[in-house]
C-alpha positions in Angstrom: 0.0 0.0 0.0 1.5 3.3 -1.1 1.7 6.5 0.9 -0.8 9.3 0.3 0.3 12.6 -1.1 -0.2 14.2 2.3 2.1 11.6 3.9 4.7 12.2 1.3 4.5 15.9 1.8 4.9 15.5 5.5 7.9 13.2 5.0 9.4 15.7 2.6 9.0 18.5 5.2 10.6 16.3 7.8 13.6 15.6 5.6 14.0 19.3 4.8 13.8 20.1 8.5 16.4 17.5 9.4 18.7 18.9 6.6 18.3 22.4 7.8 19.3 21.4 11.4 22.3 19.3 10.2 25.9 20.2 9.8 26.8 17.0 8.0 24.8 14.2 6.5 26.1 10.7 5.9 24.6 8.3 3.4 24.9 4.6 4.1 23.7 1.5 2.4 21.6 -0.3 5.0 20.7 -3.3 3.0 20.8 -6.5 5.1 20.2 -4.7 8.4 17.4 -5.9 10.6 14.9 -3.6 12.3 16.7 -4.3 15.6 20.1 -3.3 14.1 18.7 -0.1 12.7 17.2 0.6 16.1 20.6 -0.1 17.7 22.2 2.5 15.3 19.6 5.1 16.1 20.1 4.5 19.9 23.9 5.0 19.5 23.3 8.3 17.7 20.9 9.8 20.3 23.6 10.9 22.8 25.3 12.9 19.9 22.1 14.7 18.9 22.0 12.9 15.6 19.3 10.9 13.9 19.1 8.1 11.4 16.3 8.2 8.8 15.4 5.7 6.1 13.8 7.5 3.2 13.2 6.9 -0.5 15.8 8.3 -2.7 13.2 10.2 -4.8 12.0 12.0 -1.7 15.5 12.9 -0.6 16.3 14.0 -4.1 13.4 16.4 -4.0 14.5 17.6 -0.5 18.1 18.4 -1.6 17.4 19.7 -5.1 16.4 23.2 -3.8 19.3 23.6 -1.4 22.8 24.1 -2.8 24.4 22.9 0.5 22.9 19.5 0.0 22.8 19.1 -3.8 26.0 17.0 -4.0 24.0 14.3 -2.2 22.1 13.6 -5.4 25.2 11.6 -6.6 24.7 9.2 -3.7 21.0 8.5 -4.2 21.0 4.9 -5.5 20.2 1.7 -3.8 18.8 1.3 -0.3 20.0 4.3 1.7 19.8 5.5 5.3 20.6 9.0 6.1 22.5 10.1 9.2 21.8 13.7 10.1 24.6 14.9 12.3 23.8 18.0 14.2 25.8 18.8 17.3 28.6 16.3 18.2 29.8 15.4 14.7 32.9 13.6 15.8 30.9 11.6 18.4 28.2 10.7 15.8 30.8 9.5 13.2 32.6 7.4 15.9 29.2 5.9 17.0 28.5 4.9 13.4 32.0 3.5 12.9 31.6 1.4 16.1 28.2 0.2 14.8 29.7 -0.6 11.4 32.5 -2.6 13.1 30.0 -4.5 15.2 27.6 -5.4 12.4 29.8 -5.4 9.3 26.6 -5.0 7.3 26.5 -1.3 6.3 28.5 0.4 3.6 29.5 4.0 3.8 28.6 5.8 0.5 29.6 9.4 1.3 28.8 12.5 3.2 27.8 16.1 2.4 28.9 19.1 4.4 28.7 22.8 3.4 28.0 21.9 -0.3 30.9 19.5 -0.6 30.8 15.7 -1.2 33.0 13.9 1.3 34.6 10.5 1.0 35.3 8.1 3.8 38.8 9.4 4.5 37.5 13.0 4.8 34.7 12.0 7.2 37.2 10.0 9.3 39.5 13.1 9.5 36.5 15.1 10.7 35.9 12.4 13.4 39.5 12.7 14.6 39.1 16.5 15.2 38.8 17.4 18.9 35.3 17.9 20.2 33.9 21.3 21.2 34.5 20.5 24.9 38.1 19.5 24.2 38.7 22.7 22.2 37.2 24.8 25.0 39.4 23.1 27.5 42.5 23.8 25.4 41.5 27.5 25.1 40.8 27.7 28.8 44.2 26.1 29.6 46.0 28.6 27.3 44.2 31.5 28.9 45.0 30.2 32.4 48.7 29.9 31.4 48.8 33.5 30.2 47.1 34.7 33.4 49.5 32.7 35.5 52.6 34.1 33.7 51.1 37.6 34.0 50.6 37.2 37.7 54.1 35.8 38.2 55.5 38.8 36.2 53.5 41.3 38.2 54.4 39.7 41.4 58.1 39.9 40.5 57.9 43.7 40.0 57.3 44.6 43.7 59.9 42.1 44.8 62.5 43.6 42.5 61.5 47.1 43.4 61.8 46.3 47.1 65.2 44.7 46.5 66.2 47.9 44.7 65.0 50.1 47.4 66.7 48.0 50.1 69.9 48.3 48.0 69.9 52.1 47.9 70.9 52.7 51.6 73.6 50.1 51.2 74.9 51.7 48.0 74.8 55.1 49.7 76.7 53.7 52.6 79.3 52.1 50.4 79.6 55.4 48.4 80.2 57.4 51.6 82.7 54.9 52.8 84.6 55.0 49.5 84.6 58.9 49.6 85.8 58.8 53.2 88.5 56.3 52.3 89.7 58.4 49.4 89.8 61.5 51.5 91.9 59.7 54.1 94.3 58.5 51.4 94.5 62.1 50.2 95.2 63.4 53.7 98.0 61.0 54.2 99.6 61.7 50.9 
């Protein structure tokens, strides 16, 4: 039994919504996966804020046709496809898919699309290897903390050196007076 025109319009709207919220979309061949395995993949993606959708290629083709960011996906629309819409934690979602792929050995990665570019498996893997947002924030915070620490040490050294210099002034004056006195005594004896 086919879908009604209204159901297809609703599915198309859902696909467009998912695309608009995604930073990266992966296309995988899901042929041979059971319902339980697809459900497992979807569960693995939930913590990353990503979703897996199975849709007809014709519907996805209509959804991407109007948006230049997603048009390269048209090249991947053949066979039985599932679409992974990666939204927030891209690296985590890619790793979740890779773990699923290793466990099932049933899916085939076809490609990905990001910012109007078609990505191959190596490019997607490189994206997965990038540090997460939290790791980058921690690195920036560490760098800022390091700068603040160096500044505090430097500012703390100024009063210490100033105090040392001020303490040295009376001793220098005393040595100067002693040297003048010694010179005068030498001049008197000569």
